[in-house]
ZARO-436537 format. One line per field, with one value per residue: residue number from 1; x negated, y, z of N, C-alpha, C, CB in turn. Coordinates in Angstrom, 1 decimal. Glycine has a CB too. Layout:
<nodes>
k: [NUM | ...]
npx: [X | ...]
npy: [Y | ...]
npz: [Z | ...]
capx: [X | ...]
capy: [Y | ...]
capz: [Z | ...]
cpx: [X | ...]
cpy: [Y | ...]
cpz: [Z | ...]
cbpx: [X | ...]
cbpy: [Y | ...]
cbpz: [Z | ...]
</nodes>
This chain:
<nodes>
k: [1 | 2 | 3 | 4 | 5 | 6 | 7 | 8 | 9 | 10 | 11 | 12 | 13 | 14 | 15 | 16 | 17 | 18 | 19 | 20 | 21 | 22 | 23 | 24 | 25 | 26 | 27 | 28 | 29 | 30 | 31 | 32 | 33 | 34 | 35 | 36 | 37 | 38 | 39 | 40 | 41 | 42 | 43 | 44 | 45 | 46 | 47 | 48 | 49 | 50 | 51 | 52 | 53 | 54 | 55 | 56 | 57 | 58 | 59 | 60 | 61 | 62 | 63 | 64 | 65 | 66 | 67 | 68 | 69 | 70 | 71 | 72 | 73 | 74 | 75 | 76 | 77 | 78 | 79 | 80 | 81 | 82 | 83 | 84 | 85 | 86 | 87 | 88 | 89 | 90 | 91 | 92 | 93 | 94 | 95 | 96 | 97 | 98 | 99 | 100 | 101 | 102]
npx: [-69.2 | -69.0 | -67.1 | -67.0 | -66.3 | -64.6 | -64.3 | -61.4 | -59.8 | -57.7 | -56.5 | -56.2 | -53.6 | -52.3 | -51.9 | -50.1 | -48.0 | -47.5 | -46.0 | -43.9 | -42.3 | -41.8 | -40.8 | -38.1 | -37.5 | -36.5 | -34.6 | -31.8 | -32.2 | -34.1 | -35.3 | -36.0 | -37.7 | -40.1 | -40.6 | -40.9 | -43.8 | -45.5 | -44.9 | -46.6 | -49.2 | -50.1 | -50.8 | -52.0 | -54.1 | -55.4 | -57.2 | -58.5 | -60.7 | -60.6 | -60.4 | -60.0 | -57.5 | -55.3 | -53.3 | -54.2 | -53.4 | -50.7 | -51.5 | -53.6 | -55.5 | -55.3 | -56.8 | -58.8 | -60.0 | -60.2 | -58.8 | -56.1 | -53.0 | -51.2 | -48.1 | -45.1 | -42.2 | -40.6 | -42.6 | -45.1 | -48.9 | -51.4 | -54.7 | -58.7 | -61.6 | -64.4 | -68.6 | -68.6 | -65.8 | -62.5 | -60.5 | -57.1 | -55.6 | -52.8 | -49.3 | -46.7 | -43.1 | -41.5 | -40.3 | -40.5 | -42.6 | -45.2 | -48.0 | -48.7 | -49.3 | -51.7]
npy: [19.6 | 21.9 | 22.5 | 23.1 | 26.1 | 27.7 | 30.2 | 31.6 | 32.8 | 35.1 | 35.1 | 37.9 | 37.4 | 35.2 | 36.4 | 38.7 | 36.8 | 36.0 | 38.2 | 38.3 | 36.5 | 36.9 | 39.3 | 38.5 | 36.5 | 38.4 | 40.3 | 38.7 | 37.5 | 39.0 | 38.1 | 35.6 | 35.7 | 36.6 | 34.5 | 32.4 | 33.5 | 33.7 | 30.5 | 29.9 | 31.6 | 30.1 | 26.9 | 27.8 | 28.9 | 26.6 | 25.2 | 26.8 | 24.9 | 22.3 | 21.3 | 20.1 | 18.9 | 19.8 | 17.5 | 16.4 | 17.5 | 16.2 | 16.2 | 15.4 | 17.5 | 19.6 | 18.4 | 17.6 | 20.3 | 20.8 | 21.5 | 21.8 | 20.7 | 22.1 | 21.9 | 24.0 | 24.9 | 25.1 | 25.9 | 25.6 | 25.5 | 26.5 | 25.8 | 26.1 | 24.4 | 26.0 | 26.3 | 27.9 | 29.0 | 28.6 | 29.2 | 30.3 | 30.3 | 30.3 | 30.9 | 29.1 | 28.3 | 25.2 | 24.0 | 25.0 | 24.5 | 24.6 | 23.9 | 25.3 | 28.3 | 27.9]
npz: [-130.7 | -133.6 | -136.4 | -139.9 | -140.9 | -144.0 | -145.7 | -146.9 | -149.3 | -151.4 | -154.7 | -156.8 | -158.5 | -156.9 | -154.6 | -155.8 | -156.1 | -153.5 | -152.2 | -154.0 | -154.0 | -150.9 | -151.2 | -153.0 | -150.5 | -149.1 | -149.3 | -148.7 | -146.9 | -144.1 | -142.2 | -142.7 | -144.7 | -143.2 | -140.9 | -142.9 | -144.0 | -141.5 | -141.7 | -144.2 | -143.4 | -141.0 | -142.7 | -144.5 | -143.1 | -141.9 | -143.5 | -143.3 | -141.9 | -142.9 | -145.2 | -147.5 | -147.2 | -148.6 | -150.8 | -154.1 | -157.8 | -159.6 | -162.3 | -164.6 | -165.7 | -163.8 | -161.9 | -162.7 | -162.8 | -160.1 | -158.4 | -155.6 | -153.3 | -151.1 | -149.3 | -148.4 | -147.5 | -150.2 | -152.0 | -153.6 | -153.0 | -154.6 | -155.1 | -154.6 | -153.5 | -152.9 | -152.6 | -150.0 | -149.3 | -149.6 | -152.3 | -152.9 | -155.2 | -156.8 | -155.6 | -155.8 | -156.5 | -156.0 | -158.1 | -160.3 | -163.9 | -163.8 | -164.8 | -167.3 | -166.1 | -164.1]
capx: [-69.4 | -68.1 | -66.8 | -67.9 | -65.1 | -64.4 | -63.6 | -59.9 | -59.6 | -56.4 | -57.4 | -54.9 | -52.5 | -52.0 | -51.1 | -48.6 | -47.1 | -46.8 | -45.5 | -42.7 | -41.6 | -41.4 | -39.6 | -37.0 | -36.2 | -36.3 | -33.4 | -30.8 | -33.1 | -35.7 | -36.2 | -36.5 | -39.2 | -40.9 | -40.6 | -41.8 | -45.2 | -45.7 | -45.6 | -47.7 | -50.7 | -50.7 | -51.3 | -53.5 | -55.2 | -56.2 | -57.6 | -60.3 | -61.0 | -60.0 | -60.2 | -59.4 | -56.3 | -54.0 | -53.2 | -54.6 | -52.3 | -50.4 | -51.7 | -55.4 | -56.6 | -55.7 | -56.9 | -60.3 | -60.6 | -60.8 | -57.3 | -55.5 | -51.7 | -50.2 | -46.9 | -45.4 | -41.2 | -40.4 | -43.7 | -47.2 | -50.0 | -52.4 | -56.1 | -59.6 | -62.8 | -65.8 | -69.4 | -68.0 | -64.4 | -61.3 | -59.7 | -56.0 | -55.0 | -51.4 | -48.2 | -45.3 | -41.3 | -42.3 | -39.1 | -41.6 | -43.1 | -46.7 | -49.2 | -49.6 | -49.9 | -52.7]
capy: [19.3 | 22.5 | 22.4 | 24.2 | 27.4 | 28.2 | 31.8 | 31.7 | 34.4 | 35.0 | 35.8 | 39.1 | 36.6 | 34.5 | 37.6 | 38.8 | 35.5 | 35.9 | 39.2 | 38.5 | 35.4 | 37.4 | 40.4 | 37.9 | 36.4 | 39.4 | 40.9 | 38.6 | 37.1 | 39.1 | 36.8 | 34.0 | 35.9 | 36.9 | 33.1 | 31.6 | 34.1 | 32.7 | 29.3 | 29.4 | 31.2 | 28.4 | 26.2 | 28.6 | 28.7 | 25.1 | 24.9 | 27.0 | 23.6 | 21.1 | 22.5 | 18.9 | 18.1 | 19.5 | 16.7 | 16.8 | 17.3 | 14.7 | 16.7 | 14.7 | 19.0 | 20.4 | 17.5 | 17.9 | 21.3 | 20.2 | 22.1 | 20.7 | 21.2 | 22.7 | 22.5 | 24.9 | 25.1 | 24.6 | 26.1 | 24.9 | 26.3 | 25.9 | 26.1 | 25.0 | 25.0 | 26.2 | 26.3 | 28.7 | 29.4 | 28.0 | 30.0 | 30.7 | 30.6 | 30.4 | 30.4 | 29.3 | 27.5 | 23.6 | 23.5 | 25.8 | 24.3 | 25.0 | 23.4 | 26.6 | 29.1 | 27.7]
capz: [-132.2 | -134.3 | -137.7 | -140.4 | -141.2 | -145.1 | -145.8 | -146.8 | -150.4 | -152.5 | -155.9 | -157.1 | -158.9 | -155.3 | -153.2 | -155.9 | -156.4 | -152.1 | -152.9 | -155.2 | -152.7 | -149.8 | -151.6 | -152.9 | -149.6 | -147.9 | -150.3 | -148.3 | -145.1 | -143.7 | -140.9 | -142.6 | -145.1 | -142.0 | -141.0 | -144.1 | -144.0 | -140.6 | -141.8 | -145.0 | -142.6 | -140.8 | -143.5 | -145.1 | -142.2 | -141.3 | -144.9 | -142.7 | -141.2 | -143.7 | -146.9 | -148.4 | -146.5 | -149.3 | -151.6 | -155.2 | -158.1 | -160.4 | -163.3 | -164.3 | -166.1 | -162.5 | -160.9 | -163.1 | -162.0 | -158.4 | -157.4 | -154.3 | -153.3 | -149.9 | -149.6 | -147.6 | -147.1 | -151.3 | -152.1 | -153.6 | -152.8 | -155.7 | -154.1 | -154.9 | -152.5 | -153.3 | -151.7 | -148.5 | -148.9 | -150.2 | -152.8 | -153.3 | -156.8 | -156.7 | -154.8 | -157.2 | -156.3 | -156.5 | -159.3 | -161.6 | -164.6 | -163.7 | -165.1 | -168.0 | -165.2 | -164.1]
cpx: [-68.6 | -68.3 | -67.2 | -66.5 | -65.4 | -63.5 | -62.2 | -59.7 | -58.4 | -56.6 | -55.9 | -53.7 | -51.1 | -51.5 | -49.7 | -47.6 | -46.4 | -46.0 | -44.0 | -41.8 | -41.1 | -40.4 | -37.8 | -36.1 | -35.8 | -34.9 | -32.3 | -31.3 | -34.0 | -36.1 | -36.6 | -37.8 | -40.1 | -41.8 | -41.6 | -43.5 | -45.7 | -46.2 | -46.6 | -49.1 | -51.1 | -51.4 | -51.7 | -54.6 | -56.1 | -56.8 | -58.9 | -61.5 | -61.2 | -59.6 | -60.1 | -58.3 | -55.0 | -54.2 | -53.9 | -53.1 | -52.2 | -51.0 | -53.2 | -56.2 | -56.6 | -57.0 | -58.9 | -60.4 | -61.1 | -59.6 | -56.7 | -54.1 | -52.1 | -49.1 | -46.3 | -43.2 | -41.0 | -41.3 | -44.7 | -47.7 | -51.0 | -53.9 | -57.3 | -60.6 | -63.9 | -67.0 | -68.9 | -66.9 | -63.7 | -60.3 | -58.4 | -55.5 | -53.4 | -50.6 | -47.1 | -43.8 | -41.8 | -41.4 | -39.6 | -42.4 | -44.4 | -47.9 | -50.0 | -49.5 | -50.6 | -54.3]
cpy: [20.4 | 22.1 | 23.5 | 25.1 | 27.5 | 29.2 | 31.2 | 33.5 | 33.8 | 36.0 | 36.9 | 38.2 | 36.1 | 35.5 | 38.1 | 37.9 | 36.0 | 36.7 | 39.2 | 37.8 | 36.2 | 38.8 | 39.6 | 37.2 | 37.0 | 39.7 | 40.4 | 37.9 | 37.6 | 38.7 | 35.6 | 34.1 | 35.8 | 35.4 | 32.4 | 32.4 | 33.6 | 31.4 | 29.0 | 30.7 | 30.5 | 27.4 | 26.2 | 28.1 | 27.3 | 24.6 | 25.3 | 26.0 | 22.6 | 21.6 | 21.3 | 18.5 | 18.0 | 18.5 | 17.3 | 16.4 | 15.9 | 14.8 | 16.6 | 16.4 | 19.7 | 19.5 | 17.3 | 18.8 | 21.8 | 21.5 | 20.8 | 21.5 | 21.1 | 22.8 | 23.3 | 25.3 | 24.2 | 25.5 | 25.9 | 25.9 | 26.2 | 26.5 | 25.5 | 25.4 | 24.8 | 26.3 | 26.7 | 29.0 | 28.3 | 29.2 | 29.8 | 30.8 | 31.1 | 29.9 | 30.2 | 28.0 | 26.1 | 23.5 | 24.1 | 24.7 | 24.6 | 25.0 | 24.8 | 27.8 | 29.3 | 27.7]
cpz: [-133.1 | -135.8 | -138.4 | -140.8 | -142.5 | -144.7 | -146.6 | -148.3 | -150.9 | -153.1 | -155.9 | -157.3 | -158.0 | -154.4 | -154.2 | -156.1 | -154.9 | -152.0 | -153.2 | -154.1 | -151.9 | -150.3 | -151.4 | -151.8 | -148.7 | -148.7 | -149.4 | -147.1 | -145.0 | -142.9 | -141.9 | -143.3 | -144.3 | -141.6 | -141.7 | -144.1 | -142.8 | -140.8 | -142.8 | -144.3 | -142.1 | -141.4 | -144.4 | -144.8 | -141.7 | -142.8 | -144.4 | -142.6 | -141.9 | -144.8 | -147.6 | -148.4 | -147.8 | -150.6 | -153.2 | -156.1 | -159.0 | -161.7 | -163.4 | -165.3 | -164.7 | -161.6 | -160.8 | -162.9 | -160.7 | -157.9 | -156.1 | -154.3 | -151.8 | -150.0 | -148.4 | -147.9 | -148.8 | -152.4 | -152.2 | -153.7 | -153.5 | -154.7 | -154.7 | -153.8 | -153.8 | -152.7 | -150.4 | -148.4 | -150.1 | -150.5 | -153.3 | -154.3 | -157.0 | -155.8 | -155.9 | -156.8 | -156.8 | -158.0 | -160.8 | -162.2 | -164.1 | -164.2 | -166.5 | -167.1 | -164.7 | -164.9]
cbpx: [-68.8 | -68.2 | -65.4 | -69.2 | -65.3 | -64.1 | -64.8 | -59.4 | -60.9 | -55.0 | -58.0 | -55.1 | -53.1 | -53.4 | -52.6 | -48.5 | -48.0 | -47.5 | -46.2 | -42.8 | -42.6 | -42.6 | -40.0 | -37.1 | -36.0 | -37.6 | -33.3 | -30.0 | -33.8 | -36.3 | -34.9 | -35.5 | -39.5 | -39.7 | -39.5 | -40.9 | -45.3 | -44.8 | -44.7 | -47.1 | -51.2 | -50.0 | -51.0 | -53.8 | -54.6 | -54.8 | -56.9 | -60.3 | -60.0 | -58.7 | -61.8 | -59.9 | -55.8 | -53.4 | -51.9 | -56.1 | -51.9 | -48.6 | -51.1 | -55.8 | -55.9 | -54.0 | -55.9 | -60.8 | -60.0 | -63.2 | -55.4 | -56.6 | -50.3 | -50.4 | -46.1 | -47.1 | -40.7 | -38.9 | -43.7 | -48.1 | -50.3 | -52.2 | -56.1 | -60.2 | -63.1 | -65.9 | -70.4 | -68.6 | -64.1 | -60.6 | -60.2 | -55.7 | -55.1 | -51.0 | -47.8 | -46.3 | -39.6 | -41.8 | -37.4 | -42.8 | -42.7 | -47.0 | -49.0 | -49.2 | -49.9 | -52.4]
cbpy: [17.6 | 23.9 | 22.2 | 23.7 | 29.1 | 27.3 | 33.3 | 32.1 | 35.0 | 34.9 | 34.6 | 40.2 | 35.7 | 34.0 | 39.7 | 39.5 | 33.6 | 36.1 | 39.3 | 37.7 | 34.5 | 37.7 | 40.9 | 37.4 | 35.5 | 41.0 | 40.2 | 38.0 | 35.7 | 40.2 | 36.0 | 32.7 | 37.1 | 37.4 | 32.7 | 32.1 | 35.7 | 32.7 | 28.5 | 29.5 | 31.6 | 27.8 | 25.8 | 30.1 | 29.2 | 23.6 | 25.7 | 27.3 | 23.3 | 20.4 | 23.7 | 17.9 | 19.0 | 21.1 | 16.3 | 16.0 | 18.5 | 14.4 | 17.9 | 12.3 | 20.3 | 20.6 | 16.0 | 17.7 | 21.9 | 20.5 | 22.4 | 20.7 | 20.5 | 23.9 | 21.3 | 26.3 | 26.8 | 24.4 | 26.2 | 24.0 | 26.2 | 26.7 | 25.4 | 24.9 | 24.0 | 27.1 | 26.9 | 29.8 | 31.3 | 26.9 | 30.5 | 31.5 | 29.2 | 30.0 | 31.5 | 28.6 | 28.2 | 21.8 | 24.2 | 27.1 | 24.8 | 24.6 | 21.5 | 27.1 | 29.3 | 27.1]
cbpz: [-132.6 | -134.0 | -137.8 | -141.9 | -140.2 | -146.1 | -147.0 | -144.5 | -151.8 | -152.1 | -157.8 | -158.5 | -159.3 | -154.6 | -152.6 | -156.6 | -156.6 | -151.0 | -154.1 | -157.0 | -151.7 | -148.9 | -153.7 | -153.6 | -149.0 | -147.5 | -152.1 | -149.1 | -144.7 | -143.5 | -139.3 | -143.3 | -145.5 | -140.7 | -141.6 | -146.0 | -143.9 | -140.0 | -141.8 | -147.0 | -141.9 | -140.8 | -143.6 | -144.6 | -141.1 | -140.6 | -146.3 | -141.3 | -140.5 | -143.0 | -147.7 | -148.3 | -144.8 | -149.8 | -151.4 | -155.6 | -158.6 | -160.5 | -163.4 | -165.7 | -167.6 | -161.4 | -161.4 | -164.1 | -162.2 | -157.7 | -159.0 | -152.3 | -154.1 | -149.4 | -149.9 | -148.3 | -146.6 | -151.5 | -151.8 | -154.9 | -151.6 | -157.7 | -152.4 | -156.5 | -150.8 | -153.9 | -152.1 | -148.1 | -149.0 | -149.1 | -153.4 | -153.0 | -157.7 | -157.7 | -153.7 | -159.5 | -157.6 | -155.1 | -158.9 | -161.0 | -165.6 | -163.1 | -165.7 | -169.6 | -164.7 | -163.7]
</nodes>
């Protein structure tokens, strides 16, 4: 039995988040930045097959809007599942207050 595969879409703001994170890490540790991207890519690729595997946020407003979260190292990947796609909406450091960003 084959599973349905969802398309992965990064919103532009999430792409910018990711570029900023990788630039920040690469300043001091380029190898660590590449390794982070690899771990994030693997985590996001799993969502194509298991789109609801991320946890629901504690914030009720985000939960009601259908957000889910995948944790990659110290970062939170916020996404929503749409009919045939997983939309990556933000990638934010876990120590940041994020409710106002989404």
